[in-house]
C-alpha positions in Angstrom: 114.9 140.2 118.3 115.0 141.5 114.8 118.3 143.2 113.8 117.7 146.9 113.0 119.6 148.6 110.2 121.8 151.6 111.0 122.2 154.4 108.4 124.6 157.3 109.0 123.7 160.6 107.2 125.5 163.9 106.7 123.5 167.0 105.9 124.8 170.0 104.0 123.1 173.2 103.1 123.7 176.9 102.8 122.4 179.4 105.4 118.6 179.4 105.6 118.2 176.4 103.2 116.2 174.8 106.0 118.6 172.0 107.1 117.7 172.2 110.8 114.0 172.5 109.9 114.3 169.3 107.8 116.0 167.3 110.6 113.5 168.6 113.1 110.6 167.6 110.8 112.1 164.1 110.5 112.3 163.9 114.3 108.7 165.0 114.5 107.3 162.7 111.8 109.1 159.7 113.3 107.8 160.6 116.8 111.4 160.9 118.0 110.9 164.2 119.9 110.3 163.9 123.6 107.2 165.5 125.0 109.1 168.3 126.8 111.1 169.1 123.7 107.9 169.3 121.6 106.2 171.5 124.2 109.3 173.8 124.2 109.1 174.1 120.4 105.4 174.9 120.6 105.9 177.5 123.3 108.9 179.2 121.5 107.2 179.2 118.2 104.1 180.9 119.7 106.3 183.4 121.5 108.0 184.4 118.2 104.6 184.9 116.6 104.8 181.9 114.2 101.6 180.2 113.1 103.7 177.0 112.6 106.0 174.9 114.6 109.7 176.0 114.2 111.3 172.6 113.9 114.8 174.1 113.6 114.6 174.6 117.4 114.9 170.8 117.8 118.5 170.8 116.5 120.1 174.2 117.1 121.3 173.3 120.5 123.8 176.1 121.2 122.6 179.4 122.5 124.5 181.2 119.7 122.8 179.0 117.1 119.4 179.7 118.5 120.0 183.4 118.6 121.3 183.6 115.1 119.1 180.9 113.6 122.0 179.2 112.0 124.0 176.0 112.6 127.6 176.7 113.6 128.7 173.4 115.1 128.4 169.7 114.2 125.7 167.9 116.1 124.8 164.2 116.0 121.1 163.6 116.1 119.3 160.2 116.4 115.9 159.1 115.3 114.4 155.8 114.2 111.6 154.1 112.4 110.3 150.6 112.8 113.1 149.1 110.8 116.0 151.5 110.8 118.1 153.6 113.2 119.4 156.8 111.8 122.3 159.0 113.0 122.4 162.4 111.4 125.6 164.6 111.4 124.1 168.1 111.2 127.0 170.1 109.8 127.2 173.9 109.1 127.3 174.9 105.5 129.2 178.1 105.2 132.7 178.2 103.9 134.3 179.1 107.2 133.1 175.8 108.6 134.5 173.6 105.8 136.5 171.7 108.4 133.3 170.9 110.4 131.6 169.6 107.2 134.6 167.3 106.4 134.9 165.9 109.9 131.1 165.5 110.4 130.6 163.8 107.0 133.7 161.5 107.3 131.9 158.7 109.1 128.6 159.0 107.2 127.3 156.7 104.4 124.8 159.1 102.8 124.8 162.8 102.1 121.7 165.0 102.0 122.5 168.2 100.1 119.8 170.8 100.6 119.1 173.4 97.9 116.7 176.4 98.4 114.2 176.2 95.4 114.3 179.9 95.1 118.1 180.2 94.8 119.0 177.0 92.9 122.5 175.7 92.6 124.9 178.3 94.2 128.6 178.4 95.0 128.1 176.7 98.4 126.2 173.8 96.6 129.4 173.2 94.6 131.4 173.0 97.8 129.0 170.6 99.5 129.1 168.3 96.5 132.9 168.6 96.2 133.2 167.4 99.8 130.9 164.5 99.3 133.2 163.6 96.3 136.3 164.0 98.4 135.0 161.7 101.0 133.8 159.2 98.4 130.2 159.2 99.6 128.5 156.8 97.3 124.9 157.9 97.8 123.8 161.6 97.7 120.2 162.8 98.1 119.7 166.3 96.6 116.7 167.6 98.6 115.2 170.7 96.8 113.6 172.4 99.7 111.0 175.3 100.1 109.0 174.1 97.1 106.1 175.8 98.9 107.7 179.2 98.1 107.8 178.5 94.4 104.2 177.2 94.2 105.4 173.6 93.9 106.4 174.3 90.3 107.8 171.3 88.5 109.8 173.5 86.1 111.8 175.0 89.0 112.6 171.4 90.2 113.7 170.3 86.7 115.9 173.4 86.2 117.7 172.8 89.5 118.1 169.1 88.7 119.6 170.0 85.3 122.0 172.5 86.9 123.1 170.0 89.5 123.6 167.3 86.9 126.0 169.7 85.1 127.9 169.8 88.3 128.0 166.0 88.6 129.7 165.9 85.2 132.7 167.7 86.7 133.1 165.0 89.3 135.8 162.3 89.1 133.7 159.9 91.3 131.4 158.4 88.6 129.9 155.6 90.8 128.1 158.1 93.0 124.4 157.6 93.0 122.4 160.9 93.0 118.7 161.1 93.9 116.6 164.3 93.5 113.6 164.8 95.8 111.4 168.0 95.9 110.4 168.8 99.5 109.0 171.4 101.9 110.5 170.7 105.3 108.3 173.4 106.9 105.1 172.0 105.5 106.1 168.3 105.7 105.7 167.7 101.9 107.5 164.6 100.6 109.2 164.1 104.0 107.3 161.2 105.6 104.2 161.3 103.3 103.7 161.9 99.6 102.7 165.4 98.7 99.4 165.9 97.0 100.7 169.3 95.9 103.4 167.8 93.7 101.6 165.0 91.8 104.2 165.3 89.1 106.8 163.8 91.3 106.5 160.0 91.2 109.5 159.0 93.4 109.7 158.0 97.1 109.4 160.5 100.0 112.7 161.3 101.7 112.1 159.0 104.6 110.9 156.1 102.4 114.0 156.6 100.2 116.3 156.5 103.3 114.5 153.4 104.6 115.0 151.3 101.5 118.8 151.9 101.6 120.7 148.8 102.9 123.9 149.3 104.9 125.7 146.6 103.0 125.0 148.4 99.7 126.5 151.6 101.3 129.6 149.8 102.6 132.7 150.3 100.6 133.8 147.0 99.1 137.6 146.6 98.9 140.5 144.6 100.3 140.2 143.2 103.9 142.1 145.2 106.5 142.1 144.2 110.2 143.9 146.6 112.5 144.5 145.1 115.9 143.1 147.2 118.7 143.7 144.8 121.6 145.3 141.5 122.4 142.9 139.3 124.3 144.5 137.2 127.1 141.8 136.1 129.6 144.1 133.9 131.7 141.2 132.1 133.3 140.8 128.4 134.0 138.4 128.0 131.0 140.6 130.0 128.6 144.1 129.7 130.1 145.9 129.6 126.8 143.6 131.7 124.7 145.3 134.5 122.8 143.1 136.5 120.4 143.4 139.7 118.5 140.5 142.1 118.7 139.6 144.8 116.2 137.2 146.0 113.6 137.3 144.6 110.1 137.3 147.0 107.1 136.9 146.6 103.4 136.5 142.9 102.7 135.7 139.5 104.3 138.0 137.2 106.3 137.4 133.5 106.6 138.7 130.7 108.8 141.6 129.2 106.9 142.7 132.4 105.1 146.4 132.9 104.8 147.2 136.2 106.5 150.2 138.5 106.7 150.9 140.5 109.9 152.2 144.0 109.4 154.7 145.5 110.0 156.6 142.3 110.7 155.4 140.5 107.5 155.2 137.2 109.4 152.5 134.9 108.1 149.9 132.5 109.5 146.4 131.2 109.0 143.1 132.2 110.7 142.2 129.5 113.2 138.9 131.0 114.5 136.6 134.0 114.4 134.5 134.6 117.4 131.9 137.0 118.7 131.2 136.6 122.4 130.6 132.9 122.8 129.7 132.3 119.2 132.2 130.9 116.6 131.9 132.0 112.9 133.5 130.8 109.7 133.5 134.2 108.1 133.5 137.9 109.2 132.1 140.7 107.1 133.2 144.4 106.9 132.2 146.4 109.9 132.4 143.4 112.3 134.2 143.9 115.6 135.6 140.5 116.5 138.5 138.6 118.0 140.6 136.4 115.7 142.9 133.6 116.6 145.8 132.3 114.5 147.2 128.8 114.0 150.8 130.0 114.8 152.3 131.6 117.9 153.3 134.9 116.3 154.2 138.2 118.0 151.3 140.7 117.5 150.5 143.9 119.4 148.2 146.8 119.3 148.6 148.8 116.1 149.6 145.8 113.9 147.4 144.9 111.0 146.2 141.5 109.6 145.6 141.3 105.8 145.2 138.5 103.4 148.6 137.4 102.1 147.5 138.0 98.6 146.3 141.5 99.3 149.2 143.2 101.1 148.9 147.1 101.1 151.5 149.6 100.1 154.4 150.2 102.5 156.2 153.5 101.9 158.0 156.3 103.7 156.6 158.9 101.3 152.9 159.6 100.6 150.9 162.1 98.7 147.5 163.2 100.1 144.7 165.6 99.9 144.3 167.3 103.2 141.8 169.7 104.8 143.3 172.1 107.3 141.3 172.1 110.5 143.6 174.4 112.6 144.2 178.1 112.6 148.0 177.5 112.4 148.9 177.4 108.7 150.6 174.3 107.2 153.9 175.2 105.4 156.7 173.3 103.6 159.3 172.0 106.0 157.1 171.7 109.0 157.1 168.5 111.1 154.1 166.8 112.6 153.0 163.5 114.1 151.0 161.6 111.5 148.4 159.2 113.1 147.4 156.4 110.7 144.9 154.1 112.5 146.4 153.7 116.0 150.0 154.1 114.7 151.9 157.3 114.9 155.0 158.3 112.9 156.9 161.6 112.4 156.0 163.4 109.1 157.7 166.3 107.3 155.9 168.4 104.7 158.1 167.9 101.6 156.0 170.1 99.3 152.5 171.6 98.7 151.5 170.7 95.2 148.4 173.0 95.1 145.5 174.5 96.9 142.2 173.0 95.5 139.2 175.1 94.7 136.1 173.5 96.2 133.9 174.7 93.3 135.5 172.3 90.8 137.2 175.3 89.1 140.6 173.8 89.5 143.8 174.3 91.6 146.3 177.0 92.3 149.9 177.2 93.5 150.3 177.9 97.2 153.2 177.9 99.7 150.8 177.3 102.6 147.4 176.0 103.6 145.2 178.0 106.1 142.2 177.1 108.1 139.5 175.3 106.0 141.8 175.1 102.9 141.9 171.9 101.0 145.2 171.1 99.2 147.5 168.4 97.8 150.6 167.8 99.9 153.6 165.4 99.8 155.0 164.0 103.1 158.2 162.3 104.1 157.8 159.8 107.0 160.2 158.6 109.6 159.2 155.0 108.9 156.9 153.2 106.5 153.2 153.0 107.0 151.1 150.3 105.5 148.3 152.0 103.5 145.8 152.0 100.7 144.6 154.9 98.6 141.6 156.5 100.2 139.6 155.7 97.1 140.3 152.0 97.7 139.9 151.7 101.4 138.7 154.7 103.5 139.8 153.4 106.9 143.3 152.5 105.7 143.7 155.5 103.5 143.0 158.3 105.9 145.1 160.0 108.7 145.3 163.0 110.9 148.3 165.4 111.5 149.0 166.3 115.1 151.0 169.4 116.2 154.0 168.1 118.2 154.0 171.0 120.6 150.3 171.6 121.4 149.0 168.1 120.5 146.2 169.8 118.5 144.9 168.1 115.4 145.9 170.4 112.5 144.8 168.4 109.4 142.8 165.5 108.2 144.2 163.6 105.2 143.2 161.3 102.4 146.0 159.4 100.8 146.3 159.4 97.1 149.4 157.2 96.8 
């Protein structure tokens, strides 16, 4: 059976930019809507007096969303084509749901930022692009929607592209690839088929563009990090002495024969074998979930990390990070939390708050606390060292969450700077 690609997408758009309609249109055009769902959309659209199918009904699953016609929670939506499986994180766009956008986009490889052709680049567009920068999303599609409401005017498209490119100049993430596509989600123009009404646009449709993306090109390439999730000890007759270390590989490749260092003990060994079910491999690539065996009998447990001996990460008891506050309880200097980095947990104290960051690229301001949805730069003191990379170098090993010690609620998500 042919291996299918998997592409993870995060959508971002302001209220009424047509984000839910776009996703519903993609579901419809790829025949991913069930018969009963399509019948429900047809029935509700007719009841509301529409002379078109309201595809936003395909995604706004909560009653409150359907009543207001807006997206207020993160939903994960699945559709596929002949070659590719897609997972879409449909996130709300308004400022009070910044935390939803950050968490929904954190596992995505591609961002689709919608812009209403009538409104152009607005303050919320700045925030959506800022978050894609913060999360180091290497590929951004700027979908300029509702072109049908501006008579499919090329000049409107060009002006919005120019304004957005001015925004890109403010970014510190220069390797980000930006693609501009004029669309009408409601009418299906440039979604799955080329629009005859915009002959001046010579690029791919949105779906064609997403289909030509390759997961390996979207994968962050960096240093190999292999956090151990589970120690495999079958203790069967066939595998009586087998002792493997299972986990997911991030960043770079690992090969049989590589010299590795085990953290936090800093003991060393060599990779003896790499397996997947009953198959043995000489090399593992990023994203692989595999068990690894080592040549030496070394003490390893869940939470330890295997790295190449020539690529050991930083080990510090102090870190600086950009965080997004996801809890109503403000974060203040002196507060103590549990910091979860991978599967490991350490105690963390807020040493200082350097600044609160404006999400429109206008700079930073001094602050003595961070409230819900705020993004800020914070310095932490830890009870013991963690073994980390900067988030810009390795996303998996450069991110963490803060947990309230009393309620066990997640209060912040963090991205380590150094």
